[in-house]
C-alpha positions, 0 to 999 in steps of 0.5 A: 500500500502506498502512503495514501492507502492505495494498492501499488504493485510497483512497490513490490519491486522494493520488497526487501526495503519496504516489506512493511507496506505489504498487505494480504487481502482475503477474498474467499474461504474454500474450506472451513473445519474440514467442510468444502465451501466451494459448492456454496453460492459466493455469499455464503462462504463470505459470511462464514469467513467474516464470522470465523476468521480472527485477524490479529494484524491490520495488514491482513484484511478481508476484501470489501464487497460493494453491491453497486452497478458496474458503471458506478463502481468503475467510476469510483475506481477511476476517481480514486486512481485504482487499477480496476475491480473484480465483479462476481455474481452473488449466486456464483460458485468457486470454479477452480481453473475455469473462466465461466464469466460469473467472475470478471476483471475490469481494468481502469486503463489510461491511454497514450498515443505513442510512436512505433519505432520497431517490432519483434518478429512473430506470427502475422509479421510481429509479436510485439511493437516497440513504442515510445514518445518524443522528448525534444528531438529524442525518442524515448522507449517506454514499452513493448506492446504485445496485447490487444491484437487479433490476426486481422489487426496484426496483418493490418498493422504489419502492412502499415509498418513494413515499408518503414524498416530501417537499419537505424535504432531510433531510441536514445535510451536503449539498450537497458542495462538490466531486465525489469520486474515487469519485463518491459525493458529491452536489454542488448540481448533482446534487441538482437531480435528486433527490427527497427523502423523509421519513427513515423507510425503512431499507435493508440496504446492503453495501459495501467500505469507509468512505472517509476522507471518511466515504462508502461505497465500492462500496455495494450494496443488500441488502434493506429492513429493515421491522423497524428504526426509522430513528432507530436507524441510527447509524454504530456499527452497522457490522458484517461481512456 
């Protein structure tokens, strides 16, 4: 938890020096006194959990439950700058290893227009796009974007960027010397796989947050912006999605 009491997964990178910030949230109870509770509707194990658990530390707590509409909940999450929310049907059961749709994860993503400066080859042309923003005349690398594509959109994007292949690596802050916790860094070894581009194409990218190292966490492709000039893509253009 950060100083304002909000969950902050970036602080996990400081685990050894900030262990006192780590909290444990309990959201379900599967077994109680040798009784299997997974076959009961969600509301019943939660009531049992509240009545039987005796929590002796303020760093261990039961996850709160709010019975409000999805739109109201997401609005509150965005207002408080939280990562997202888990929605569950009250009559749903615990289904280990399954994704039935009774439980859903909704992220409150932000958005940024970024310059495509390269890619990692893969299916349908590329596996991930390498993106950044301009700081003056310098192009700053911030993420490899792998999510948000379907085969058709991969082919569309590849047709757009294929004529831009260049022998010159356009980012001024590469290579990264050390791999990061979230895997978004590009070390010299990883860069051997990359194909570089003239920085002319612009992508709309959704993401969860900026990390302390000026990288994007959980970046997702949202579309090409053919109406935007790459030279205008700067970090100050960050906005809420």
